[in-house]
C-alpha positions, 0 to 999 in steps of 0.5 A: 778707158772709151766707154761704149755705145752698143750703136754696131749690135743695136743696128744689127738687132734692128736690120734684122728685125727690118730683114724679117718686114721685108715684104710689109705694107707701108712703113712696117718695113721701113720704121723699125718702131711699127716693122718691130709690132708688124714681127711679133704680130705676124709671129703670133700669127705663124705660132697659132697657124701650126696649130691650126694647121694641124687640127685641120688637117686630120679634120680632113682626113676624118671626112675622108675616112668618113664618106669612104665609111658610108660607102661601105655602109658604117658610119665612122665612130662604128668604123674606128670602134670596129678597127680598133677591136680588130687590133689594127694599128693604122692612123687617121692620116693612113687610112684616109690615103687608102680611102683614096688611093685604094677604095679595095683595100679599105674595103678590106678593113672595113669587112675585118671592123665588121667581123670584129665588131660581132 
């Protein structure tokens, strides 16, 4: 029987990596060895970035809620404590959206939070 060397699969694998490295600077987009290293590193950065995005958005929402709370005469921690005691189950993303788009609605939520603390 004839020996199978696997050149086609090797070429496919290399082309897949080079396709992922398209647009990279210099030899990183042309030479397989450098492209492989660059693609591996960019994959790590992408994975880390997906986690950081969640952190960044949460801190943004908290900052927005905090600013809206200060307009209603309370700080963020007492507000969150108040809405938990009042049984309001809105997450931080929705609270920040309400604070931006409907300040009167946020004021009503803040009043309920204040009432629940007393």
